[in-house]
N, C-alpha and C positions, 0 to 999 in steps of 0.2 A: 504494499500499499504506500510505497514511498514515490515521490517525485510527481508524475502525470496522474497515477492514481489518487494521491493526496489532493491534487486540484480537482479532480473528479468528484471525489468525496465531498469536498468543501462545496462545491456547486450544488451536490445533490442536498447537502444540508441547508443551503441558502434557498433552495426551491422547496423546502418542506418536508423533504425525506428524513422522517425522524429515525428509519432504520439505520441510515448513513452515520448519524451521530451515535448511535448504540453501537455500531461497528468500533468506531473509534473508542469510546468508552470501555467496551469489553476487551478490548486488545490492550489497552494501555493503564487502566485503573490499577491493576495489581503491581506493574514495574514502577509507576509513579508513587503508589503507597510504599512501597519497600524503599525507594530512594528517599522519600520524605522521613519514614521512620528512621531509618539509619542517619540522616541528618540531624534530626531533632530528638531522637530518642523518647517520643511520647506518642502512644498511639491514637489516642483521641484527636490530638492536634494534627498528626500526619494525615487522618482521616478526613479531618476538616479542610486542610489544604488541599488534598485531592478533589474534593467537592468544589472548593473554590477555584481551582484551576479550570476545571471543566466548565463551570459557571462563566468564568472570564472568558474563555476560549469561545463559548457560544454567544456571548454578549458582544464580543468584538469580532465576530465571524464576518461582518459586513466591511469591516475596516482592512482585513488583511488581503493585500494584493498581491505580493509575492511571497511565496511559501516553498522552501525546499523539502521540508519534512514536517508533517504534523507532529510526530513524536519528538522531534527537536524542539519544535515551538512549545509543546506541551511541558517538557522536561525543563525548558528556559523559565516558563512561569513559575513551574513548582520550585526551582531553585532559588528565584527570586523572592517567593512567598517564603521559603524556609530561611534565607538569608535575614529577611526582615522580621521573621518571627524571633529569631536568635538576637537581633540588634535590639528588638523592641523590649525583650526581657533582660536586656543589658548583661546577660550572662551566656557564657559558652556552658554546654552540657558537660559537667566534671564529675569525677569520681573521686571520692576519697582515697589518698594512698593507702590507708590503713585497712580499707575495704578490699583493695586489690592484692595486699600482701599477706592478710590476715590468714593463718593457716586453718583456723576453725571455720572461717566461712569458706574458704576453698574446699574443704572436705565435705561440708553440706551442700555444695553446689555441684560436686563433680557427677556428672551424668552424661547421657549422649550429647547435650546440647553445650556442654562446658567450652569448648572451642568457639563455638557462636556467641557465647556470652564474653569469653576472653576478647575476642574479637572486636565486639561492640564496645567493650570497656576502652579497649586501645583506640578505636575509631574516634570516639568520644574525647580522648585526650590529643587528637591531630587538631591542627588549625581548620578552620572550616573549609578553606579552599583547596588543602590537601584532602580532607575527607570527602567532599564532592567529587573531585576528580576521580578518587579510587572507586567510589560508588557507582559512578557514571561509566566507568569502564569495566570493572570486575564483576559487579552486580547486575548491571544493566546491559553489559555488552555493547556499548555503544562504540562507534567508531571515533577515531581521533577527529576527524571532520565534523561528526555530529557534537561531539563534546566541545570543539572550538566554537561551533555556532551557538550553543547553549552557554557557554560561560564567557563569551566575546574575546577569547583568547585566540592566538594564531595556532597552527597545528604544532609547529616546532615548540611552542611555549606549553601546550598541553602535554607533549611527549616529555618535555624536561620536569615539569610540575609533576606527572606521575612517576617518572624516576625517583624524584626526591621524595614524594608521597610514600612510595614503596620501601625506600631505604628508611625514612622516619618510623614507619610501621614496624619494621623489624627492630629499629632501636628501641622502641618503647617495649615492644614485646620481650625483648632480652632485659631489659631494665627490671620489667615486673616478674617475668616468668624464667628467665635463664633461656637455656635451650630446650624447656619441657615442652615440646610441641607433641600433642598425641595424635 
């Protein structure tokens, strides 16, 4: 549904075809939700942001002239809403160091989801721009071009930032967990 198909779907929506909007919604609601959840670590707010993203897209559909990708546009809207949310709260999502390194806490939390929990904790410690680049690339499998379009960076800047984000992710992991990768 990229490129020409996106333009066709937008025209269908503009002409009142509700099923075209539903196609976009069904295809992208879960990837957008996962992106938002990883960015802000709040399930309800992530759900609300995704709802707002689709609402904003629908409301501004008639003002969209050139679009290379509906998914890139929606991720860009979601990104901006997540960043605004974090800025409005005047706080980054952080976790107490004592929670990360507490042996009792770790023992209680060891289960099949431990690596996911660890990864989310570490993601929360990354700067917002590193976190978003990693999430867009590693969890949403977006291309460098799509990430560049969403973030407003150049493709080389995306690659550079992704490299640095991965490096920082490993540094943080080693700081709190050593080489204990399960």
